[in-house]
C-alpha atoms as one frame of an Amber mdcrd trajectory, in Angstrom:
protein
  -0.466 -10.382 -26.922   3.099  -9.448 -27.798   4.539  -5.930 -28.005   4.634
  -5.853 -31.805   0.957  -6.699 -32.061   0.075  -4.074 -29.453   2.141  -1.399
 -31.233   0.477  -2.265 -34.557  -2.944  -1.845 -32.982  -1.996   1.511 -31.470
  -0.602   2.726 -34.811  -3.913   1.838 -36.516  -5.881   4.086 -34.165  -6.971
   7.570 -35.139  -4.805  10.320 -33.649  -7.364  11.254 -30.953  -7.743   7.643
 -29.842  -3.959   7.220 -29.954  -3.605  10.157 -27.550  -6.208   8.571 -25.254
  -4.281   5.290 -25.340  -1.061   7.127 -24.479  -2.756   8.877 -21.539  -4.112
   5.561 -20.281  -0.710   3.896 -20.533   0.846   6.781 -18.579  -1.903   6.407
 -15.962  -1.210   2.691 -15.624   2.520   3.337 -15.318   1.965   5.936 -12.606
  -0.254   3.532 -10.656   2.431   0.872 -10.850   5.064   3.339  -9.639   2.976
   4.298  -6.594   2.539   0.770  -5.304   5.128   0.210  -2.604   5.706  -3.099
  -0.935   4.475  -3.216   2.625   7.287  -4.055   5.017   6.697  -7.131   7.158
   5.241  -6.517  10.589   7.663  -6.566  13.457   6.996  -6.802  17.151   9.897
  -4.662  18.276   7.615  -3.102  20.896   6.975  -6.464  22.576   8.092  -6.406
  26.194   8.620  -2.649  26.118   6.723  -2.195  29.387   8.157  -5.238  31.164
   9.687  -3.033  33.847   6.178  -1.917  34.887   4.680  -5.385  35.353   5.417
  -5.367  39.085   3.718  -1.995  39.475   0.481  -2.660  37.533  -1.732  -5.685
  36.955  -3.993  -6.244  33.996  -6.933  -5.768  36.335  -5.613  -2.328  37.372
  -5.146  -1.307  33.753  -8.639  -2.482  32.823 -10.114  -0.488  35.700  -8.199
   2.619  34.626  -9.380   2.214  31.031 -13.007   1.911  32.112 -12.730   5.058
  34.226 -11.465   7.031  31.244
């Protein structure tokens, strides 16, 4: 459906229905404006605790987690 055909259909509506169509179009436009692209995931935190690997083992951390 092209724009001219859509406009002709809207113009043929009664005024109340035309107002409803306008409200719906505004709603659709606002929904489109709210959608933001999700940035790609990064693993910038990877290796952030590397300096603690000599101090703790995975077994120690598991034990601590279970005690909590």
